[in-house]
C-alpha beads as a LAMMPS data file, in Angstrom:
LAMMPS data file: protein, C-alpha beads

215 atoms
214 bonds

1 atom types
1 bond types

-500.0 500.0 xlo xhi
-500.0 500.0 ylo yhi
-500.0 500.0 zlo zhi

Masses

1 110.0

Atoms # bond

1 1 1 0.209 -0.243 0.148
2 1 1 1.588 3.497 -0.887
3 1 1 1.769 6.128 1.607
4 1 1 3.054 9.390 0.679
5 1 1 2.876 12.702 2.680
6 1 1 0.447 14.993 0.422
7 1 1 -0.027 18.265 1.459
8 1 1 -0.398 20.765 4.582
9 1 1 -3.927 22.575 4.930
10 1 1 -3.725 26.004 6.736
11 1 1 -7.352 26.989 7.364
12 1 1 -8.279 31.064 6.939
13 1 1 -11.000 32.763 8.098
14 1 1 -10.996 34.753 4.804
15 1 1 -9.133 33.579 1.883
16 1 1 -8.280 36.670 0.261
17 1 1 -6.444 37.449 3.462
18 1 1 -4.931 34.010 3.786
19 1 1 -3.405 35.185 0.111
20 1 1 -2.147 38.341 1.503
21 1 1 -0.605 36.654 4.845
22 1 1 1.187 34.109 2.501
23 1 1 2.892 37.272 0.473
24 1 1 3.502 39.133 3.774
25 1 1 5.197 35.877 5.817
26 1 1 6.121 33.158 2.704
27 1 1 6.946 36.336 -0.051
28 1 1 4.791 34.365 -2.476
29 1 1 1.544 35.232 -4.482
30 1 1 -0.542 32.269 -4.078
31 1 1 -3.205 33.006 -7.104
32 1 1 -4.172 29.493 -8.153
33 1 1 -6.516 27.490 -7.059
34 1 1 -10.819 26.955 -7.011
35 1 1 -13.997 26.211 -5.335
36 1 1 -15.373 22.645 -3.632
37 1 1 -18.907 22.610 -4.602
38 1 1 -19.575 19.922 -2.303
39 1 1 -17.992 21.460 0.637
40 1 1 -18.564 25.212 0.141
41 1 1 -14.977 26.221 0.519
42 1 1 -12.315 27.596 -1.607
43 1 1 -8.620 27.536 -2.012
44 1 1 -4.939 28.605 -3.146
45 1 1 -2.383 26.175 -3.796
46 1 1 1.325 26.401 -4.403
47 1 1 3.600 23.113 -5.443
48 1 1 6.020 22.121 -2.421
49 1 1 7.571 19.020 -4.044
50 1 1 6.610 16.968 -7.115
51 1 1 4.114 15.138 -5.323
52 1 1 2.950 17.434 -2.188
53 1 1 1.810 21.168 -1.662
54 1 1 0.544 23.795 0.982
55 1 1 -2.989 24.745 0.976
56 1 1 -4.881 27.822 2.118
57 1 1 -8.693 26.932 2.252
58 1 1 -11.395 28.895 3.320
59 1 1 -15.346 29.305 3.597
60 1 1 -16.470 30.447 0.192
61 1 1 -19.015 33.276 0.806
62 1 1 -20.180 33.202 -2.710
63 1 1 -21.322 29.335 -2.396
64 1 1 -24.783 28.144 -0.697
65 1 1 -23.840 26.255 2.809
66 1 1 -23.480 22.333 1.790
67 1 1 -26.117 19.766 3.083
68 1 1 -23.160 18.454 5.209
69 1 1 -20.573 19.769 7.849
70 1 1 -17.700 20.878 6.207
71 1 1 -14.146 19.809 6.328
72 1 1 -11.113 20.553 8.676
73 1 1 -13.954 21.626 11.651
74 1 1 -14.215 24.829 9.444
75 1 1 -17.688 24.993 10.651
76 1 1 -16.885 25.001 14.351
77 1 1 -16.909 29.039 15.540
78 1 1 -13.985 28.759 17.848
79 1 1 -11.635 27.319 14.393
80 1 1 -13.291 30.495 12.945
81 1 1 -12.058 32.665 15.932
82 1 1 -8.255 30.767 16.293
83 1 1 -7.571 31.490 12.228
84 1 1 -9.209 35.187 12.365
85 1 1 -5.285 37.166 12.225
86 1 1 -3.677 34.289 10.150
87 1 1 -4.033 30.895 8.989
88 1 1 -3.396 27.766 10.638
89 1 1 -2.039 24.882 10.100
90 1 1 -5.348 22.085 11.004
91 1 1 -4.321 19.251 8.916
92 1 1 -1.666 17.248 7.404
93 1 1 -3.080 15.039 4.756
94 1 1 -1.298 11.534 3.543
95 1 1 -2.061 10.176 -0.151
96 1 1 -3.028 6.349 -0.466
97 1 1 -3.563 4.334 -3.667
98 1 1 -6.130 2.474 -1.343
99 1 1 -8.221 4.512 0.987
100 1 1 -10.624 1.746 1.533
101 1 1 -7.986 -0.240 3.033
102 1 1 -6.262 2.540 5.306
103 1 1 -9.478 2.911 6.593
104 1 1 -10.259 -0.114 7.500
105 1 1 -7.015 -0.868 9.105
106 1 1 -7.493 2.403 11.200
107 1 1 -11.040 1.163 11.969
108 1 1 -9.651 -2.344 13.403
109 1 1 -7.019 -0.043 15.433
110 1 1 -10.375 1.619 17.137
111 1 1 -10.207 4.980 15.121
112 1 1 -12.575 6.726 13.392
113 1 1 -10.636 8.585 10.621
114 1 1 -14.068 8.981 8.277
115 1 1 -15.668 7.802 5.353
116 1 1 -14.638 7.947 1.642
117 1 1 -16.112 11.072 0.203
118 1 1 -15.886 12.373 -3.485
119 1 1 -15.032 15.939 -4.264
120 1 1 -14.315 18.118 -6.854
121 1 1 -12.411 20.935 -7.933
122 1 1 -12.670 22.308 -11.059
123 1 1 -12.154 19.354 -14.175
124 1 1 -10.063 17.650 -11.051
125 1 1 -12.355 14.675 -8.605
126 1 1 -10.610 12.779 -5.737
127 1 1 -11.726 10.437 -2.713
128 1 1 -10.572 12.176 0.452
129 1 1 -11.546 10.653 3.851
130 1 1 -14.317 13.376 6.123
131 1 1 -15.687 12.411 9.320
132 1 1 -19.820 13.043 9.352
133 1 1 -19.265 15.332 12.334
134 1 1 -16.060 17.343 10.382
135 1 1 -14.092 16.708 13.601
136 1 1 -9.881 16.245 12.830
137 1 1 -9.197 13.356 15.513
138 1 1 -6.807 14.205 18.091
139 1 1 -6.992 17.921 17.220
140 1 1 -5.849 16.923 13.770
141 1 1 -2.611 14.976 14.764
142 1 1 -3.950 11.920 13.107
143 1 1 -3.874 12.756 9.150
144 1 1 -6.368 12.616 6.628
145 1 1 -6.216 10.406 4.161
146 1 1 -6.691 11.109 0.286
147 1 1 -6.736 9.345 -2.869
148 1 1 -5.886 10.750 -6.188
149 1 1 -7.145 9.561 -9.811
150 1 1 -4.305 7.654 -11.636
151 1 1 -1.823 9.839 -13.266
152 1 1 0.137 12.532 -12.709
153 1 1 0.093 14.303 -9.166
154 1 1 -2.048 17.498 -9.110
155 1 1 0.752 19.275 -7.266
156 1 1 2.533 19.192 -11.156
157 1 1 -0.315 20.882 -12.509
158 1 1 0.343 23.853 -9.619
159 1 1 2.926 26.987 -9.548
160 1 1 6.474 26.458 -8.434
161 1 1 7.077 29.268 -6.106
162 1 1 10.280 27.932 -4.552
163 1 1 8.350 27.022 -1.015
164 1 1 8.807 23.726 0.803
165 1 1 7.797 21.893 4.065
166 1 1 10.648 21.269 5.572
167 1 1 9.217 20.047 8.861
168 1 1 5.744 19.182 10.629
169 1 1 5.607 19.109 14.390
170 1 1 2.692 17.141 16.029
171 1 1 1.963 18.149 19.929
172 1 1 -0.019 15.808 21.885
173 1 1 -0.571 15.082 25.538
174 1 1 0.259 11.570 24.997
175 1 1 3.047 11.498 22.504
176 1 1 3.808 7.627 23.277
177 1 1 0.557 6.897 22.010
178 1 1 0.325 8.916 19.264
179 1 1 4.069 7.642 18.218
180 1 1 2.645 3.955 17.980
181 1 1 -0.307 5.164 16.747
182 1 1 1.301 6.765 13.621
183 1 1 3.517 3.739 13.196
184 1 1 0.507 1.731 13.100
185 1 1 -0.784 3.248 10.310
186 1 1 2.838 3.369 8.166
187 1 1 3.184 7.027 8.604
188 1 1 5.182 7.755 12.038
189 1 1 8.144 8.583 9.813
190 1 1 6.683 11.863 7.969
191 1 1 6.394 13.837 11.144
192 1 1 8.372 14.902 14.684
193 1 1 6.311 14.684 17.982
194 1 1 6.144 16.552 21.456
195 1 1 4.298 16.645 24.236
196 1 1 1.608 19.557 24.413
197 1 1 -1.705 20.123 23.786
198 1 1 -3.259 18.471 20.934
199 1 1 -2.076 20.468 17.361
200 1 1 0.222 21.032 14.424
201 1 1 3.202 23.548 13.773
202 1 1 5.002 23.291 10.575
203 1 1 8.387 24.780 9.122
204 1 1 8.124 26.391 5.840
205 1 1 10.919 27.347 3.757
206 1 1 11.032 30.414 1.581
207 1 1 12.485 30.890 -1.487
208 1 1 15.256 32.255 0.071
209 1 1 16.052 29.004 2.587
210 1 1 14.748 30.914 5.359
211 1 1 12.728 29.196 7.636
212 1 1 8.798 30.273 8.784
213 1 1 7.051 28.536 11.372
214 1 1 3.582 28.547 11.187
215 1 1 1.192 26.988 14.374

Bonds

1 1 1 2
2 1 2 3
3 1 3 4
4 1 4 5
5 1 5 6
6 1 6 7
7 1 7 8
8 1 8 9
9 1 9 10
10 1 10 11
11 1 11 12
12 1 12 13
13 1 13 14
14 1 14 15
15 1 15 16
16 1 16 17
17 1 17 18
18 1 18 19
19 1 19 20
20 1 20 21
21 1 21 22
22 1 22 23
23 1 23 24
24 1 24 25
25 1 25 26
26 1 26 27
27 1 27 28
28 1 28 29
29 1 29 30
30 1 30 31
31 1 31 32
32 1 32 33
33 1 33 34
34 1 34 35
35 1 35 36
36 1 36 37
37 1 37 38
38 1 38 39
39 1 39 40
40 1 40 41
41 1 41 42
42 1 42 43
43 1 43 44
44 1 44 45
45 1 45 46
46 1 46 47
47 1 47 48
48 1 48 49
49 1 49 50
50 1 50 51
51 1 51 52
52 1 52 53
53 1 53 54
54 1 54 55
55 1 55 56
56 1 56 57
57 1 57 58
58 1 58 59
59 1 59 60
60 1 60 61
61 1 61 62
62 1 62 63
63 1 63 64
64 1 64 65
65 1 65 66
66 1 66 67
67 1 67 68
68 1 68 69
69 1 69 70
70 1 70 71
71 1 71 72
72 1 72 73
73 1 73 74
74 1 74 75
75 1 75 76
76 1 76 77
77 1 77 78
78 1 78 79
79 1 79 80
80 1 80 81
81 1 81 82
82 1 82 83
83 1 83 84
84 1 84 85
85 1 85 86
86 1 86 87
87 1 87 88
88 1 88 89
89 1 89 90
90 1 90 91
91 1 91 92
92 1 92 93
93 1 93 94
94 1 94 95
95 1 95 96
96 1 96 97
97 1 97 98
98 1 98 99
99 1 99 100
100 1 100 101
101 1 101 102
102 1 102 103
103 1 103 104
104 1 104 105
105 1 105 106
106 1 106 107
107 1 107 108
108 1 108 109
109 1 109 110
110 1 110 111
111 1 111 112
112 1 112 113
113 1 113 114
114 1 114 115
115 1 115 116
116 1 116 117
117 1 117 118
118 1 118 119
119 1 119 120
120 1 120 121
121 1 121 122
122 1 122 123
123 1 123 124
124 1 124 125
125 1 125 126
126 1 126 127
127 1 127 128
128 1 128 129
129 1 129 130
130 1 130 131
131 1 131 132
132 1 132 133
133 1 133 134
134 1 134 135
135 1 135 136
136 1 136 137
137 1 137 138
138 1 138 139
139 1 139 140
140 1 140 141
141 1 141 142
142 1 142 143
143 1 143 144
144 1 144 145
145 1 145 146
146 1 146 147
147 1 147 148
148 1 148 149
149 1 149 150
150 1 150 151
151 1 151 152
152 1 152 153
153 1 153 154
154 1 154 155
155 1 155 156
156 1 156 157
157 1 157 158
158 1 158 159
159 1 159 160
160 1 160 161
161 1 161 162
162 1 162 163
163 1 163 164
164 1 164 165
165 1 165 166
166 1 166 167
167 1 167 168
168 1 168 169
169 1 169 170
170 1 170 171
171 1 171 172
172 1 172 173
173 1 173 174
174 1 174 175
175 1 175 176
176 1 176 177
177 1 177 178
178 1 178 179
179 1 179 180
180 1 180 181
181 1 181 182
182 1 182 183
183 1 183 184
184 1 184 185
185 1 185 186
186 1 186 187
187 1 187 188
188 1 188 189
189 1 189 190
190 1 190 191
191 1 191 192
192 1 192 193
193 1 193 194
194 1 194 195
195 1 195 196
196 1 196 197
197 1 197 198
198 1 198 199
199 1 199 200
200 1 200 201
201 1 201 202
202 1 202 203
203 1 203 204
204 1 204 205
205 1 205 206
206 1 206 207
207 1 207 208
208 1 208 209
209 1 209 210
210 1 210 211
211 1 211 212
212 1 212 213
213 1 213 214
214 1 214 215
């Protein structure tokens, strides 16, 4: 089963404000992206490698509210409040070639990582695990799993703006449990773990190689 780090999702209260933040902090203009009709969200994207990328995502005020809870806890007032001043990393996403098998293995471990949902952006359609309650298990420290259609990775269609995701740090009140669980899921090598309130921090390298910590 193929498991590869895919992307980091930064949730913003307002997409244009998120784009302005990227210009100021990361030194890039994230102009490429689109809308997700099933979730009532829209995003901006940039490639950070041949098979991974950075995403800034927000609720789209131009779309009607979807008939379901949005992904990444975006309907939670606490999330809207915490993302008012800057985008926050709320989820890390891992690509697989067998989403059903991954989610089945997670259920065997007693984990509810969601069920496969088919979503789209423009002409691109894919499957991603989304919980019915929109929650992010363990404060987002457990990954969201995604399965892209066969062919070149979508990152190859995104602009190369010189960014890289050099480090993902997961904080958890029981780091030993998280270490063991991520090992069982086959993704432990992708992240660092330390003790603390559940959450994500990430180090993004700019074009000039200087790092920016987002948390």
